[in-house]
C-alpha positions in Angstrom: 0.1 0.0 -0.1 1.4 3.4 -0.9 1.6 5.7 2.1 -0.6 9.0 1.2 2.6 11.6 2.2 4.6 9.2 -1.1 2.1 10.8 -3.6 2.1 14.4 -1.9 5.9 14.3 -2.3 5.8 13.0 -5.8 3.3 14.9 -6.7 4.9 18.9 -5.7 8.2 16.9 -7.3 6.6 16.4 -10.6 4.5 20.3 -10.1 7.9 21.7 -9.6 9.6 20.2 -12.2 6.5 21.3 -14.4 7.1 24.7 -13.7 11.2 25.1 -13.8 10.6 23.6 -18.2 7.9 26.1 -18.1 10.5 29.9 -16.7 13.4 28.4 -19.3 10.5 27.4 -22.3 9.9 31.3 -21.7 13.1 32.6 -21.4 14.1 30.5 -24.5 11.7 32.4 -26.9 12.2 35.7 -25.9 14.6 37.7 -28.1 16.8 39.7 -27.7 17.5 42.8 -29.8 20.5 43.8 -30.7 20.5 46.0 -33.6 19.9 49.1 -30.6 21.8 52.8 -31.4 21.6 56.0 -29.9 22.6 59.6 -31.5 24.9 61.1 -28.5 22.0 62.5 -26.1 24.5 62.7 -22.7 27.4 64.6 -24.0 28.9 65.4 -21.1 29.9 61.7 -19.6 32.3 59.5 -19.8 33.5 56.1 -18.6 36.4 54.0 -18.0 36.9 50.0 -18.9 38.3 48.0 -16.1 40.4 46.7 -18.7 40.0 45.5 -22.4 36.1 44.9 -22.2 33.3 44.2 -25.2 31.7 46.2 -27.1 28.6 44.4 -28.3 25.8 45.4 -31.5 23.4 45.3 -28.6 22.7 45.4 -24.4 22.7 42.1 -23.7 25.8 39.5 -23.9 24.4 37.8 -26.5 24.4 40.5 -28.8 27.8 40.6 -30.9 31.0 41.4 -30.2 32.1 44.5 -32.2 35.7 45.5 -31.1 37.7 44.8 -27.7 38.8 48.5 -26.0 40.3 49.3 -23.0 40.5 53.1 -21.8 38.4 56.3 -21.8 34.9 56.5 -24.3 32.1 59.3 -24.3 28.9 58.3 -22.7 25.6 58.7 -25.3 23.5 57.2 -23.2 22.5 54.3 -20.8 19.8 51.4 -20.7 18.6 48.6 -18.5 18.3 45.4 -20.2 15.4 43.5 -20.1 17.0 41.3 -17.6 17.8 44.6 -15.9 21.4 44.6 -16.5 23.0 48.3 -17.3 24.6 48.9 -20.1 25.8 51.9 -21.7 26.5 53.1 -25.2 29.5 54.4 -25.8 32.1 55.2 -28.3 35.7 54.4 -27.4 37.8 58.1 -27.6 40.8 56.5 -29.4 39.4 54.9 -31.9 36.4 55.6 -33.0 34.7 52.2 -32.4 31.0 52.1 -31.0 29.0 49.9 -29.3 27.1 48.7 -26.4 29.7 48.6 -22.9 28.2 46.2 -19.8 28.8 48.3 -16.3 30.3 45.2 -14.8 33.6 46.5 -17.2 33.6 49.8 -16.7 35.7 50.9 -13.4 34.1 54.6 -13.1 32.0 56.8 -15.2 32.5 60.9 -14.8 30.3 64.0 -15.3 26.3 63.5 -16.1 23.7 62.9 -15.0 23.9 60.1 -17.6 21.6 60.3 -20.2 18.1 57.1 -20.7 18.3 56.2 -24.1 
């Protein structure tokens, strides 16, 4: 004879697995826009990267890398992506490369207040 407590644990476990799969499916179906660019909305703000930082085509790690740059850049604007991560759209001052830099690769910023994209 099966104990009622054992059946309850099996049902609860199945419900947990089913809800986890639903979350994965929703995330997998979400498309990321990697083609975002903006004009210079923030003429007085700059950033310094923490070593060589990738400049992305959009504000997400899944977007392509344009180039790796280190040093000083002019901040055009900032935004939080759909995952809540802060990104800066910036132009590297030595090469002119424009792209998205994740805030985790930024050592410091100056000027502002920064303009929202």
